[in-house]
C-alpha positions, 0 to 999 in steps of 0.5 A, spaced: 476 480 470 482 484 473 487 488 468 493 483 468 497 489 466 496 493 472 491 497 476 488 504 477 486 507 483 485 514 487 483 517 493 476 518 496 475 525 493 478 524 487 484 529 487 489 523 486 488 518 481 494 513 479 495 507 474 500 501 475 503 500 468 505 493 470 502 487 474 501 489 482 503 484 487 499 480 492 498 484 498 501 484 505 497 486 511 502 491 516 500 491 523 506 496 525 505 502 529 506 507 523 501 503 519 496 503 525 496 510 526 496 513 519 490 508 517 486 508 523 487 500 523 492 496 519 495 497 512 494 493 507 499 494 501 500 491 494 506 494 490 509 495 483 516 498 481 517 506 481 517 507 474 510 503 473 506 508 477 503 513 473 500 519 476 494 521 472 492 526 477 496 529 483 493 536 485 492 534 492 497 528 493 501 530 499 507 526 502 509 525 510 516 523 511 515 518 517 522 515 518 529 517 515 528 515 507 521 513 508 515 517 506 507 516 506 503 519 500 496 521 502 491 525 499 491 532 503 484 534 502 480 527 504 486 524 508 486 517 504 492 513 505 495 511 498 502 510 498 508 507 502 515 509 499 522 507 501 526 511 497 532 506 497 528 501 493 525 501 486 518 499 488 512 503 491 507 500 496 500 502 494 494 502 499 490 496 497 484 499 499 485 505 494 485 500 488 479 500 483 475 493 483 476 488 481 484 488 483 486 481 481 490 481 488 489 477 494 492 478 501 498 473 502 501 475 509 501 479 515 507 482 518 509 486 524 504 482 528 507 484 535 505 491 534 498 490 532 492 493 536 490 489 542 482 490 540 482 485 534 485 478 533 488 475 526 484 469 524 484 464 518 488 461 513 493 467 512 498 466 518 503 471 520 510 471 517 516 475 515 517 480 509 519 474 505 518 476 498 515 482 499 521 485 501 525 483 495 524 487 488 518 485 484 519 480 479 
């Protein structure tokens, strides 16, 4: 059974470990060029409030400013994608693939589908959409 009080996760090599101290939001698949370049495919992210993210181990955590005011967190040793942080917002996006199972989250939306790679199709019952609730502050 997923932990409804949040989730824990980390990178492949174990150099970064974190815990979300509150329930994580459902995930959004982002097909923008930056997510494709940093993950090797599309990025899938959940989110929690900044103050609810607790770093348990961050000795290899590195940040890259990918746009003005926006940074991406990753492991400087193994390269795992971990976070997307728009510093003008009070939440941080957490890479869903970095979460320990069971996550308790589900994929609810695809965004920036016009930028998706030309080597795959988006199929199924989750249709492309706008940012919707994901762009707002977590409740």
